N, C-alpha and C positions, 0 to 999 in steps of 0.2 A: 020464851019465844025461840024460834030457830035461829041459829047463827047466820047473820046476813052474808050473802056472797060478796066477793071483792068489788064488783061493779056497784052494788048498792052502797058500799062504803066510800066511794069516790067523792060524792058531793059533800057528805058530812065531814070528811077529812079536809076537804078544801075549805069548808066553812069554818072549821076549827082554826085554820091559819089566817082567817080574815083580818085579824088584828095587825098583821104584818110583822109580828115578832117571830123570833126563832123558837121552835117548839121541839122538845125532846121526843124522839120516836116512842120511847117507853111510856111517857106520860100520855101521849096521844092514844095509845092502845087502851089504857085504863079509862080515859075520858070517853072514848067511843063505846067501850063496853058498858059504862054507866048510862050513856045516852040511849043505847039500845036495850037497856034493862036486862043484860045477860046475867044469868045465875052464876054462882061460883063453879058449878059443875060444867056449864057451858064455856066459861073462861078457861077451864083446865082441860077441856076436851082436846085430845091430840089428833094429829094427822095419822093415817094408817101406819106410817113409818114409826110412830111413837116418839119422834124426835123434836117436835115443835107443836105448840098449841095451834089449833086450826084458826082461831080468831086472829092471833098474832100474824100468822102466815097471810091471811087475807088482807089485813091492814097493810102489810109490807108490799103486797102486790098492787094494792090500790095506790100506794105512795109511789111505787116505781112507775106505774102507768101515767100518773099525773106529772111526774118529773119528766118523763120522756115526751110528753105533750107540751112541756114548757110552762105548766101551771104552777108547779112547785120547783124549788131549787134546794140544793144541799149546801148551806154556807159552811158547814164543817161536819165531821163525821158524827153520825148519830142524831143529827138535827135536820129540820126542814123549815122552809119559809115560803110564803106566798110571793109569786112574781107579779110583774105588771100585767102580764097576760091573764094570770089567775084572778087578779082584781077585776079585770074587764069581764071575765066570765061570770064572776059572782054578781057584778053590777047588772048583768043581763037577766038575772034571776031564773036560771034554768030549772026545770022540773026534776031533771036527773042528769047525771053524767055517767056515760058508759063508753064502751069501746067505739060504738058508732059515733058518739059525740066527739070523742078525741080524734077520730079519723079525719076530721077537718084540718088537722095540723100536719104539715108535711113531715116534720121531725118524727112524729109518732108513727106515721105510715112507714117511714124509712126504717124505724126501729123494729117494726113488726114484719117487714117484708124483705129487706135487703140481705140479711145475714144467712137465712136458711129458706130461700124461696121455694125450693123443691118440696119441702115437707110442711109448708104452711097451709093451714085451713083458714078461710076468710075470717071466721069468728067462731065463738063457742057454740052458736046455734047450729052450725053445720054438723057438729058432732052429735048433739042431742037429737037431731032429726034423722039420724041414721045415714047421712051422706058419707061418713067415714067408717071404716071397719074398726073394731076394737084395737087392732094392732096399729092402725094409722092414728087413732086418737092418742094412744100411748106415745107414739113417735112425735106427734105434734106437741103434746104436753111436755115431753122431754126437751125438745128444741126451744119451746117457749121459756122453760126454766133456765136452760143454758144461756139463752139470749139475755135474759134478765141478769143472771149472774155475771156474764161477761161485761155488761154495761156497768154494773155496780163495782166490779173488780177494777175496771179501767179508771173509774172515778177515784177509787182509793189509791191506786198507783200514782195518779196525778197529784194527790195531796201529800205524797211522801217527799222527804228531803232528797236532794241530789245524791247524797252519799248512800242513802238507803236504796235508791233506784239503781245505783251502781252495783250494790250487793245483790239486788234482785236479778239483774241481768246475769251476773255470775252464776247464781243458783239455777236459773233457767238453762243457761248454756251447758252447765255440768249435767243437769238432769237429761238434757238432750244428747249427751254423750261426748261433748267437747270438753277440752280443758285439762284432761288428765285427772288429777286430784282436785278437790275443792281448794286446798291450800295453794296449789300451783295457779289455778285459775284466778283466785282472789288476789294473788300477787301480780298477775299479768294485767288485769283490768285496772286502768288508771295509772299504769306505770309510765306511759309515754306523755300524754297530756299536751302535746304540741303537734304542729304540722297537720292539724285536722284529724288526728287519731287519738281516741280516748284510751285505747289499750290493745293488747294482743292476747290471743288465746290459742292453745294447741288445737289442731283440727281433730286429733285423735290422741289416745293415751300414750302412744309412742312418740308423739311430737314430730311426725313425718312431714307435716306442713303447718304453717301458721296462718291464722285468720285474724285480720285486723278489725277492730271494733270501733264504731261510733255510736254512742248512746245519748239521746237527747230527750229530757223530760220537758217537752214543749207543748204549748197549746196551739200555736200557729202552724200551718202546714209547712213542711220542709220543701224548699224550692230547688231549682236546678243549681243555683250558685253553691248551695251547701253540698250537693252531690259532687259538683266539679272540684270543690276544695278537697273532699274526701278522696276522690279519684286521683287527684294530683299528689296527695299524701301517699297513696298506695304506690304510685309510680316512683316517688322519691325513695321508697323502701324496697323497690324492685319486687313488689308484691302483686299478686293477681287475684287475691280473694279478700273480700271484706263484707261485713254485715253492718248495716245502718239501721239502728233501732230507735224508734220514736214513739211517744205516747200520743202523738197527733196523727197526721196523715202526710201524704206526698202529693205534690202538684202533678198535673199531667206532664209538664215539661221535665220534672224530675224523673218520673217513671220512664219517659221516652229516652232520656239521657242514659239512664242505667242500662237500657237495652241496647244502646248504640255503641258502647265502649268495649274494648277488649277485656278489661278487668271484670271479673265476676263479682258484682256487688248485689247482695241479697237485701231487699228492703222489707223491713218489718214495721208495719204501722200499728197504731194503738189497738185496733180491733184484732189484728193478727196476734199481737203480743198477748192480749187477754185470752184468746183461744189457746195459744200455746201454754200459757200458765195453767189453764184448766186441764188441758190434755196431759201435761207432765206433773200436775199436782204441786205447783208452786203458788203459795199464798191461798190455797183452798184446801178444804178437807171434806171427805165424804161424810154425809150425815144420814143417808138412807141408800139402800140397795134393793132393787127389784130384779128378779130373774124370771124371764118368760120361758116356759117349757112347752114342748110338743110331744106327741106320742112317738116313741121309738119303735118304728115298724119292724126293724130287724129283731128286736127282742121277742116279738110275738110270732116269729116264723117257727112253725113246728116242723121237725124233721120227719 
């Protein structure tokens, strides 16, 4: 039979987790392949990039969408488990689960719309019916992949130890051009540890100015009191530049406070952190590259 698309895999994957136990992702791929009666050739069939089996990729996307809708959760890396919402969905005995079904959940809608709204197409059907040009379809697909990667990356970062998160921040800032050498930056971060400052880093390789760092691997939003403490610490150091990095988010009061003070404090929330890690290649690695080309009109100009 043909390899099922990722929306077709959503309900079977959810049903596989119906026992409420933790399931290894790799095992679920094999079980679903057996369930759909895929041949060995179909199981080994690769994406056009040649980097990943097509069926594995579709199961991964089905799992990502179910997680973003709150039907599955990731108790630890490489595993998934049914949530209470997932149990309620299975109890309702749906005929199928697809993007339209998941769109009833605000978290899922936010996942698909808030990060790249200008390039989003409502659903895959708009592409197939010709509402989008091929270039638009490629762009939408790229943004969809990036959004999924960003969400998965942030989840992994939140599971890291505080010490590893500290090193991650150093790696990112160095890749962005701060800190001078990796050795200098690594010694700077975590060197202070008091007064609301986690560390300092050079603004440039010459060390013409210093940026003070606050890095928090948190789940709860960062509020105004946390920003006030950091701003006070900057004043105590007679500093005017700071970066507050968190894996969570900032409250509206915190955002307003950062805009109202004389010190320049850049706020980097979890979504922005994940985007920067992707842009600067920290914690991610390329697995496929596609290059779009057009006719070079100048080449064909005859004298």
